[in-house]
C-alpha positions as a Python dict, from the first residue, in 0.01 Angstrom:
ca = {
    (1, 'M'): (0, 0, 0),
    (2, 'Q'): (-190, -322, 69),
    (3, 'K'): (-156, -440, 433),
    (4, 'P'): (-274, -773, 573),
    (5, 'N'): (-611, -819, 757),
    (6, 'L'): (-645, -1133, 969),
    (7, 'T'): (-1028, -1094, 980),
    (8, 'K'): (-1036, -1109, 599),
    (9, 'A'): (-782, -1392, 594),
    (10, 'K'): (-1016, -1608, 809),
    (11, 'K'): (-1303, -1580, 566),
    (12, 'R'): (-1406, -1892, 379),
    (13, 'T'): (-1652, -1936, 99),
    (14, 'N'): (-1771, -2228, -109),
    (15, 'E'): (-1639, -2077, -434),
    (16, 'Q'): (-1402, -2290, -643),
    (17, 'S'): (-1045, -2159, -628),
    (18, 'M'): (-927, -1990, -951),
    (19, 'I'): (-648, -2155, -1137),
    (20, 'I'): (-407, -1902, -1292),
    (21, 'D'): (-193, -2011, -1585),
    (22, 'C'): (152, -1876, -1561),
    (23, 'F'): (307, -2067, -1862),
    (24, 'N'): (504, -1861, -2101),
    (25, 'R'): (477, -1535, -1917),
    (26, 'E'): (673, -1272, -2093),
    (27, 'I'): (903, -1078, -1837),
    (28, 'E'): (1152, -804, -1885),
    (29, 'K'): (1511, -863, -1801),
    (30, 'I'): (1524, -620, -1514),
    (31, 'G'): (1775, -826, -1322),
    (32, 'Q'): (2044, -826, -1599),
    (33, 'N'): (2391, -807, -1437),
    (34, 'K'): (2234, -812, -1096),
    (35, 'T'): (2245, -1085, -825),
    (36, 'Y'): (2001, -1216, -563),
    (37, 'F'): (2025, -1395, -228),
    (38, 'I'): (1723, -1560, -56),
    (39, 'K'): (1733, -1675, 306),
    (40, 'T'): (1460, -1918, 381),
    (41, 'Y'): (1300, -1996, 712),
    (42, 'G'): (1048, -2261, 805),
    (43, 'C'): (893, -2574, 641),
    (44, 'Q'): (931, -2756, 308),
    (45, 'M'): (645, -2539, 168),
    (46, 'N'): (860, -2229, 222),
    (47, 'E'): (1163, -2423, 75),
    (48, 'H'): (962, -2496, -236),
    (49, 'D'): (833, -2137, -260),
    (50, 'T'): (1203, -2022, -259),
    (51, 'E'): (1277, -2263, -550),
    (52, 'K'): (997, -2093, -752),
    (53, 'M'): (1120, -1747, -660),
    (54, 'Q'): (1471, -1842, -756),
    (55, 'A'): (1362, -1949, -1108),
    (56, 'I'): (1149, -1632, -1146),
    (57, 'L'): (1449, -1423, -1069),
    (58, 'E'): (1678, -1601, -1296),
    (59, 'N'): (1426, -1566, -1575),
    (60, 'L'): (1446, -1193, -1504),
    (61, 'G'): (1818, -1207, -1556),
    (62, 'F'): (1943, -1224, -1191),
    (63, 'S'): (2207, -1472, -1094),
    (64, 'E'): (2244, -1615, -751),
    (65, 'A'): (2500, -1464, -511),
    (66, 'K'): (2685, -1698, -287),
    (67, 'I'): (2729, -1424, -14),
    (68, 'M'): (2444, -1225, 102),
    (69, 'E'): (2641, -900, 142),
    (70, 'E'): (2736, -901, -222),
    (71, 'A'): (2378, -938, -363),
    (72, 'N'): (2180, -654, -538),
    (73, 'L'): (1860, -804, -406),
    (74, 'I'): (1811, -987, -68),
    (75, 'L'): (1481, -1158, 20),
    (76, 'L'): (1394, -1317, 359),
    (77, 'N'): (1129, -1588, 291),
    (78, 'T'): (973, -1622, 640),
    (79, 'C'): (790, -1863, 866),
    (80, 'S'): (538, -1751, 1135),
    (81, 'I'): (452, -2077, 1297),
    (82, 'R'): (637, -1986, 1626),
    (83, 'E'): (745, -1660, 1805),
    (84, 'N'): (1104, -1775, 1799),
    (85, 'A'): (1091, -1788, 1418),
    (86, 'N'): (975, -1435, 1411),
    (87, 'N'): (1245, -1319, 1644),
    (88, 'K'): (1517, -1478, 1417),
    (89, 'V'): (1377, -1295, 1121),
    (90, 'F'): (1367, -964, 1295),
    (91, 'G'): (1722, -1015, 1411),
    (92, 'M'): (1829, -1068, 1050),
    (93, 'V'): (1628, -759, 939),
    (94, 'G'): (1838, -564, 1203),
    (95, 'R'): (2157, -694, 1042),
    (96, 'L'): (2040, -587, 694),
    (97, 'K'): (2054, -219, 796),
    (98, 'K'): (2425, -225, 785),
    (99, 'I'): (2411, -375, 440),
    (100, 'K'): (2182, -100, 332),
    (101, 'E'): (2414, 162, 473),
    (102, 'A'): (2708, 21, 293),
    (103, 'N'): (2507, -20, -34),
    (104, 'P'): (2207, 215, -53),
    (105, 'N'): (2111, 60, -391),
    (106, 'V'): (2056, -294, -260),
    (107, 'I'): (1687, -395, -248),
    (108, 'L'): (1585, -554, 74),
    (109, 'G'): (1264, -763, 89),
    (110, 'L'): (1060, -972, 338),
    (111, 'C'): (804, -1219, 209),
    (112, 'G'): (626, -1537, 308),
    (113, 'C'): (410, -1618, 613),
    (114, 'M'): (530, -1341, 846),
    (115, 'A'): (434, -1078, 588),
    (116, 'Q'): (71, -1203, 619),
    (117, 'E'): (55, -1092, 982),
    (118, 'E'): (-84, -746, 1065),
    (119, 'V'): (144, -699, 1370),
    (120, 'V'): (453, -784, 1168),
    (121, 'V'): (375, -534, 894),
    (122, 'E'): (300, -270, 1143),
    (123, 'K'): (630, -333, 1320),
    (124, 'I'): (811, -307, 981),
    (125, 'L'): (648, 22, 901),
    (126, 'N'): (728, 166, 1239),
    (127, 'T'): (1077, 9, 1300),
    (128, 'Y'): (1249, -108, 1000),
    (129, 'P'): (1220, 165, 722),
    (130, 'W'): (1531, 30, 545),
    (131, 'L'): (1328, -257, 402),
    (132, 'D'): (1212, -189, 42),
    (133, 'L'): (963, -462, -41),
    (134, 'V'): (711, -668, 168),
    (135, 'F'): (483, -923, 5),
    (136, 'G'): (299, -1229, 119),
    (137, 'T'): (228, -1599, 26),
    (138, 'H'): (-47, -1509, -224),
    (139, 'N'): (151, -1304, -471),
    (140, 'F'): (512, -1415, -501),
    (141, 'S'): (427, -1489, -863),
    (142, 'D'): (396, -1126, -913),
    (143, 'L'): (757, -1068, -808),
    (144, 'P'): (865, -934, -1154),
    (145, 'K'): (597, -654, -1120),
    (146, 'L'): (671, -586, -762),
    (147, 'L'): (1038, -543, -828),
    (148, 'K'): (995, -322, -1129),
    (149, 'T'): (755, -96, -923),
    (150, 'Q'): (1006, -71, -637),
    (151, 'M'): (1302, 5, -871),
    (152, 'L'): (1103, 281, -1039),
    (153, 'N'): (953, 454, -723),
    (154, 'K'): (1248, 387, -485),
    (155, 'E'): (1008, 363, -200),
    (156, 'M'): (897, 95, 42),
    (157, 'L'): (636, -121, -133),
    (158, 'V'): (397, -330, 91),
    (159, 'E'): (172, -556, -110),
    (160, 'V'): (4, -832, 102),
    (161, 'Y'): (-324, -980, 28),
    (162, 'S'): (-552, -1137, 287),
    (163, 'K'): (-777, -1368, 80),
    (164, 'E'): (-873, -1731, 17),
    (165, 'G'): (-615, -1758, -249),
    (166, 'E'): (-563, -1902, -604),
    (167, 'I'): (-370, -2184, -759),
    (168, 'Y'): (-82, -2088, -983),
    (169, 'E'): (20, -2344, -1249),
    (170, 'G'): (320, -2319, -1470),
    (171, 'L'): (553, -2124, -1237),
    (172, 'P'): (924, -2201, -1307),
    (173, 'V'): (1116, -2397, -1045),
    (174, 'K'): (1487, -2412, -970),
    (175, 'R'): (1511, -2744, -789),
    (176, 'K'): (1775, -2768, -515),
    (177, 'Y'): (1838, -3132, -612),
    (178, 'Q'): (1826, -3323, -940),
    (179, 'H'): (1737, -3660, -775),
    (180, 'K'): (1452, -3546, -547),
    (181, 'A'): (1182, -3295, -557),
    (182, 'W'): (888, -3135, -366),
    (183, 'V'): (551, -3136, -544),
    (184, 'N'): (265, -2924, -407),
    (185, 'I'): (-69, -3107, -420),
    (186, 'M'): (-266, -2842, -238),
    (187, 'Y'): (-231, -2509, -68),
    (188, 'G'): (-383, -2352, 251),
    (189, 'C'): (-571, -2503, 540),
    (190, 'D'): (-919, -2499, 677),
    (191, 'K'): (-865, -2673, 1006),
    (192, 'F'): (-817, -2355, 1225),
    (193, 'C'): (-651, -2539, 1511),
    (194, 'T'): (-669, -2280, 1785),
    (195, 'Y'): (-293, -2234, 1826),
    (196, 'C'): (-212, -2211, 1440),
    (197, 'I'): (-168, -1912, 1234),
    (198, 'V'): (-123, -2107, 900),
    (199, 'P'): (-481, -2091, 789),
    (200, 'Y'): (-456, -1718, 807),
    (201, 'T'): (-125, -1682, 634),
    (202, 'R'): (-178, -1952, 374),
    (203, 'G'): (-541, -1917, 290),
    (204, 'K'): (-811, -2167, 237),
    (205, 'Q'): (-759, -2531, 138),
    (206, 'R'): (-707, -2540, -242),
    (207, 'S'): (-638, -2868, -418),
    (208, 'R'): (-452, -2880, -748),
    (209, 'L'): (-612, -3075, -1037),
    (210, 'K'): (-518, -3440, -1069),
    (211, 'K'): (-386, -3387, -1430),
    (212, 'D'): (-160, -3103, -1331),
    (213, 'I'): (1, -3304, -1035),
    (214, 'L'): (44, -3627, -1242),
    (215, 'N'): (198, -3418, -1535),
    (216, 'E'): (450, -3276, -1287),
    (217, 'V'): (531, -3612, -1131),
    (218, 'N'): (579, -3784, -1474),
    (219, 'D'): (789, -3491, -1594),
    (220, 'L'): (1014, -3534, -1282),
    (221, 'K'): (1040, -3907, -1328),
    (222, 'N'): (1141, -3854, -1697),
    (223, 'K'): (1412, -3622, -1573),
    (224, 'G'): (1557, -3895, -1347),
    (225, 'V'): (1414, -3785, -1013),
    (226, 'L'): (1411, -4077, -769),
    (227, 'E'): (1207, -3926, -485),
    (228, 'I'): (919, -3690, -460),
    (229, 'T'): (756, -3539, -153),
    (230, 'L'): (399, -3445, -185),
    (231, 'L'): (329, -3130, 9),
    (232, 'G'): (28, -2984, 178),
    (233, 'Q'): (-62, -2827, 509),
    (234, 'N'): (-292, -3126, 543),
    (235, 'V'): (-244, -3375, 251),
    (236, 'N'): (-517, -3607, 384),
    (237, 'A'): (-778, -3336, 305),
    (238, 'Y'): (-671, -3329, -63),
    (239, 'G'): (-966, -3309, -300),
    (240, 'K'): (-1236, -3217, -42),
    (241, 'D'): (-1265, -2875, -201),
    (242, 'L'): (-1305, -3016, -560),
    (243, 'K'): (-1631, -3097, -722),
    (244, 'D'): (-1558, -3477, -759),
    (245, 'D'): (-1493, -3786, -551),
    (246, 'Y'): (-1125, -3800, -627),
    (247, 'A'): (-945, -3811, -282),
    (248, 'F'): (-595, -3829, -155),
    (249, 'I'): (-606, -4205, -151),
    (250, 'D'): (-688, -4196, -531),
    (251, 'L'): (-404, -3954, -597),
    (252, 'L'): (-162, -4157, -402),
    (253, 'T'): (-254, -4466, -593),
    (254, 'D'): (-217, -4292, -934),
    (255, 'I'): (121, -4153, -830),
    (256, 'A'): (240, -4485, -699),
    (257, 'K'): (154, -4642, -1043),
    (258, 'T'): (399, -4408, -1212),
    (259, 'N'): (673, -4635, -1051),
    (260, 'I'): (877, -4334, -943),
    (261, 'P'): (1110, -4521, -688),
    (262, 'R'): (1021, -4321, -372),
    (263, 'I'): (703, -4138, -271),
    (264, 'R'): (671, -3936, 52),
    (265, 'F'): (403, -3700, 169),
    (266, 'M'): (345, -3444, 457),
    (267, 'T'): (179, -3336, 669),
    (268, 'S'): (-97, -3571, 777),
    (269, 'H'): (-375, -3468, 1011),
    (270, 'P'): (-517, -3761, 1214),
    (271, 'W'): (-868, -3620, 1165),
    (272, 'D'): (-866, -3683, 785),
    (273, 'F'): (-660, -3998, 762),
    (274, 'D'): (-828, -4260, 550),
    (275, 'E'): (-754, -4599, 695),
    (276, 'N'): (-791, -4758, 355),
    (277, 'M'): (-452, -4594, 271),
    (278, 'I'): (-298, -4878, 475),
    (279, 'D'): (-384, -5121, 200),
    (280, 'V'): (-231, -4888, -60),
    (281, 'F'): (96, -4885, 141),
    (282, 'K'): (92, -5260, 151),
    (283, 'K'): (35, -5280, -223),
    (284, 'Y'): (288, -5028, -354),
    (285, 'S'): (649, -5059, -227),
    (286, 'N'): (743, -4720, -357),
    (287, 'L'): (546, -4553, -87),
    (288, 'T'): (805, -4505, 165),
    (289, 'P'): (734, -4648, 510),
    (290, 'H'): (732, -4327, 703),
    (291, 'I'): (433, -4113, 799),
    (292, 'H'): (458, -3789, 1000),
    (293, 'L'): (136, -3784, 1210),
    (294, 'P'): (126, -3495, 1462),
    (295, 'I'): (-50, -3571, 1787),
    (296, 'Q'): (23, -3233, 1959),
    (297, 'S'): (-92, -3354, 2301),
    (298, 'G'): (-182, -3675, 2476),
    (299, 'S'): (-467, -3512, 2689),
    (300, 'D'): (-820, -3516, 2549),
    (301, 'R'): (-895, -3193, 2735),
    (302, 'I'): (-604, -3003, 2572),
    (303, 'L'): (-678, -3166, 2232),
    (304, 'K'): (-1031, -3021, 2253),
    (305, 'L'): (-892, -2685, 2351),
    (306, 'M'): (-657, -2713, 2050),
    (307, 'G'): (-946, -2780, 1819),
    (308, 'R'): (-787, -3100, 1693),
    (309, 'N'): (-1112, -3291, 1663),
    (310, 'Y'): (-979, -3634, 1761),
    (311, 'T'): (-921, -3807, 2091),
    (312, 'K'): (-615, -3967, 2237),
    (313, 'E'): (-779, -4312, 2189),
    (314, 'A'): (-862, -4243, 1833),
    (315, 'Y'): (-501, -4138, 1752),
    (316, 'I'): (-365, -4447, 1927),
    (317, 'N'): (-595, -4674, 1725),
    (318, 'L'): (-489, -4522, 1407),
    (319, 'Y'): (-122, -4537, 1507),
    (320, 'Q'): (-149, -4914, 1587),
    (321, 'K'): (-319, -4979, 1252),
    (322, 'L'): (-47, -4793, 1066),
    (323, 'K'): (227, -4999, 1247),
    (324, 'T'): (80, -5314, 1068),
    (325, 'I'): (253, -5172, 753),
    (326, 'P'): (583, -5355, 720),
    (327, 'N'): (874, -5146, 856),
    (328, 'M'): (645, -4840, 915),
    (329, 'H'): (809, -4553, 1100),
    (330, 'I'): (600, -4278, 1248),
    (331, 'S'): (715, -3937, 1359),
    (332, 'T'): (508, -3670, 1534),
    (333, 'D'): (474, -3311, 1664),
    (334, 'I'): (408, -3236, 2035),
    (335, 'I'): (339, -2896, 2206),
    (336, 'V'): (391, -2859, 2578),
    (337, 'G'): (270, -2573, 2795),
    (338, 'F'): (-56, -2498, 2602),
    (339, 'P'): (-273, -2264, 2808),
    (340, 'G'): (-423, -2447, 3104),
    (341, 'E'): (-213, -2763, 3060),
    (342, 'S'): (-186, -2915, 3403),
    (343, 'D'): (60, -3163, 3539),
    (344, 'L'): (-188, -3441, 3479),
    (345, 'D'): (-232, -3329, 3118),
    (346, 'F'): (136, -3345, 3063),
    (347, 'Q'): (161, -3689, 3222),
    (348, 'E'): (-99, -3805, 2976),
    (349, 'T'): (116, -3685, 2689),
    (350, 'L'): (411, -3874, 2840),
    (351, 'A'): (203, -4182, 2863),
    (352, 'V'): (121, -4163, 2486),
    (353, 'V'): (486, -4123, 2409),
    (354, 'E'): (565, -4431, 2621),
    (355, 'K'): (292, -4626, 2446),
    (356, 'C'): (366, -4530, 2090),
    (357, 'Q'): (737, -4502, 2125),
    (358, 'F'): (771, -4274, 1826),
    (359, 'D'): (1064, -4306, 1592),
    (360, 'Y'): (1131, -3936, 1633),
    (361, 'A'): (935, -3626, 1722),
    (362, 'F'): (947, -3245, 1693),
    (363, 'T'): (879, -3090, 2032),
    (364, 'F'): (790, -2726, 2111),
    (365, 'I'): (685, -2507, 2395),
    (366, 'F'): (344, -2333, 2310),
    (367, 'S'): (398, -2017, 2115),
    (368, 'K'): (121, -1754, 2125),
    (369, 'R'): (29, -1631, 1771),
    (370, 'T'): (-152, -1300, 1771),
    (371, 'G'): (-499, -1333, 1605),
    (372, 'T'): (-541, -1705, 1687),
    (373, 'P'): (-802, -1817, 1957),
    (374, 'A'): (-534, -1959, 2180),
    (375, 'A'): (-365, -1627, 2200),
    (376, 'K'): (-676, -1501, 2393),
    (377, 'M'): (-668, -1796, 2642),
    (378, 'R'): (-538, -1750, 2989),
    (379, 'D'): (-182, -1883, 2983),
    (380, 'D'): (-129, -1989, 3341),
    (381, 'V'): (158, -2215, 3294),
    (382, 'L'): (491, -2078, 3420),
    (383, 'F'): (765, -2053, 3157),
    (384, 'K'): (997, -2243, 3391),
    (385, 'T'): (741, -2521, 3409),
    (386, 'K'): (709, -2536, 3026),
    (387, 'Q'): (1095, -2564, 2994),
    (388, 'E'): (1093, -2846, 3261),
    (389, 'R'): (820, -3030, 3067),
    (390, 'L'): (1001, -2988, 2738),
    (391, 'Q'): (1322, -3134, 2883),
    (392, 'T'): (1137, -3435, 3045),
    (393, 'L'): (955, -3491, 2705),
    (394, 'N'): (1275, -3465, 2507),
    (395, 'R'): (1450, -3722, 2722),
    (396, 'A'): (1158, -3976, 2654),
    (397, 'I'): (1172, -3894, 2282),
    (398, 'E'): (1554, -3936, 2273),
    (399, 'K'): (1519, -4274, 2439),
    (400, 'Y'): (1278, -4414, 2183),
    (401, 'C'): (1451, -4246, 1887),
    (402, 'L'): (1779, -4423, 1985),
    (403, 'K'): (1580, -4751, 2039),
    (404, 'S'): (1440, -4706, 1684),
    (405, 'N'): (1781, -4648, 1530),
    (406, 'Q'): (1942, -4938, 1716),
    (407, 'K'): (1721, -5179, 1509),
    (408, 'F'): (1933, -5087, 1207),
    (409, 'L'): (2270, -5181, 1353),
    (410, 'N'): (2447, -5426, 1116),
    (411, 'Q'): (2155, -5413, 869),
    (412, 'I'): (2183, -5321, 505),
    (413, 'I'): (1938, -5056, 404),
    (414, 'P'): (1877, -4843, 89),
    (415, 'V'): (1993, -4484, 124),
    (416, 'L'): (1937, -4198, -123),
    (417, 'I'): (2264, -3998, -104),
    (418, 'D'): (2183, -3631, -103),
    (419, 'D'): (2506, -3437, -67),
    (420, 'V'): (2828, -3382, 119),
    (421, 'S'): (2789, -3330, 489),
    (422, 'E'): (2795, -2972, 607),
    (423, 'K'): (2990, -3080, 919),
    (424, 'D'): (3250, -3297, 745),
    (425, 'K'): (3334, -3259, 372),
    (426, 'Q'): (3473, -3612, 372),
    (427, 'V'): (3134, -3757, 466),
    (428, 'L'): (2828, -3807, 242),
    (429, 'T'): (2476, -3784, 385),
    (430, 'G'): (2133, -3902, 284),
    (431, 'Y'): (1819, -4066, 404),
    (432, 'S'): (1681, -4416, 429),
    (433, 'N'): (1335, -4489, 304),
    (434, 'T'): (1215, -4467, 666),
    (435, 'M'): (1345, -4108, 686),
    (436, 'K'): (1658, -4185, 889),
    (437, 'R'): (1954, -3966, 827),
    (438, 'V'): (2249, -4179, 729),
    (439, 'N'): (2616, -4058, 710),
    (440, 'L'): (2885, -4249, 526),
    (441, 'K'): (3227, -4223, 368),
    (442, 'G'): (3222, -4274, -14),
    (443, 'D'): (3278, -4130, -350),
    (444, 'K'): (3094, -3809, -441),
    (445, 'K'): (2984, -3990, -760),
    (446, 'L'): (2726, -4164, -534),
    (447, 'I'): (2530, -3836, -486),
    (448, 'G'): (2184, -3871, -637),
    (449, 'Q'): (2192, -4260, -622),
    (450, 'I'): (2014, -4503, -405),
    (451, 'V'): (2280, -4731, -265),
    (452, 'P'): (2294, -5024, -15),
    (453, 'V'): (2451, -4922, 306),
    (454, 'K'): (2543, -5140, 606),
    (455, 'I'): (2481, -4959, 930),
    (456, 'T'): (2793, -4972, 1154),
    (457, 'E'): (2714, -4714, 1418),
    (458, 'V'): (2406, -4575, 1575),
    (459, 'K'): (2339, -4247, 1742),
    (460, 'T'): (2027, -4081, 1865),
    (461, 'W'): (1951, -3871, 1559),
    (462, 'S'): (2144, -4040, 1295),
    (463, 'L'): (2313, -4356, 1157),
    (464, 'F'): (2655, -4416, 1017),
    (465, 'G'): (2741, -4682, 771),
    (466, 'E'): (2942, -4797, 475),
    (467, 'V'): (2855, -4868, 121),
    (468, 'V'): (2809, -5232, 29),
    (469, 'E'): (2953, -5326, -309),
    (470, 'R'): (2676, -5441, -549),
    (471, 'N'): (2725, -5758, -745),
}
């Protein structure tokens, strides 16, 4: 049994990250005539990890089950960014007990970021004995070996490593879409914002080599992919751990030169944002005019307590420079109720929202993460007060999101059609290059294409339109 250790997970050295070649790994068909089901929680990084695990499992002979209750293997790929995410997962783990009782041979596993937390693993060991397998973010590539061991021993297997981490190249991927794809450019984070558990669960910052990223992007382009999203906990820090001068701005330029139609990236930390990237955006039209730039708070005092290493003024200056890029849309993250946040601090956050008028934002109440510095701070803000601040903030965000969307009314914009809407099977749904969700009625043959859409209706969180016939 290998349990996580947050003290070890915080350790950082100057050693170069090891690159592990996973190409052409020979694996036994231990999943022959068996099915799997993976439920994913959290960010795009988790979604992409699931794509890799799906491909690994199918190489083992497993096939995907459409219904969780009918699977021979169930994995929960988890997120630990907020307490609410943990609670949802534990609720699901409780539901899995009935599945285990009905089918004692089913293998139940929990993986991902939650598995990297000491308190989570201890709770599993003490409360959820029906789980069979627990592994973390550093060793999902070992899934074949872990499954084989569990199948042979028939005992709970906990295998979680708290370390800086490696880079795995050559893992198979089962892409959710044929027309767009996620591409990891780096893993981990070294920022250690005081509220954030990610540097502990994902390890140190580790940049993939330029050649490996460009090979993947070119391969995707050759397969007809129209949009890629470059992933990293802090993409702007790409390359700072490598022994050369090749930085994110260089990588972005090289990827833009591939002429793949749409290029996105997330997430950006204002601390590392190179303002020279503005010129790159203006030069290459395939860099989509949308940047996610979390501010977290509009109070310099709170930003310092958060360990964000920029000021409100610096953020606003960067924001205004980015808005000189034609049609640029900027989204953000904001936390309310951080320990010690006063009414004045919150009003400063509202003032920034009023000034920047973000195109949309993800807003949260502060969530204490065991092991982080903020978890030890005196949290003297009443929960009722936090809820009221969140509601006030959301009203402001909704106002400016609607205002941003209204600019598109009667405009014709390019939309990449993703799929049929989950809410209405007669409606297609996709995204503009500015990351606006667009719903429309049209032929399913349009899925996977970039089509001109005239916007006929505007709502707070989405647009509705109709396809414009191309000459």
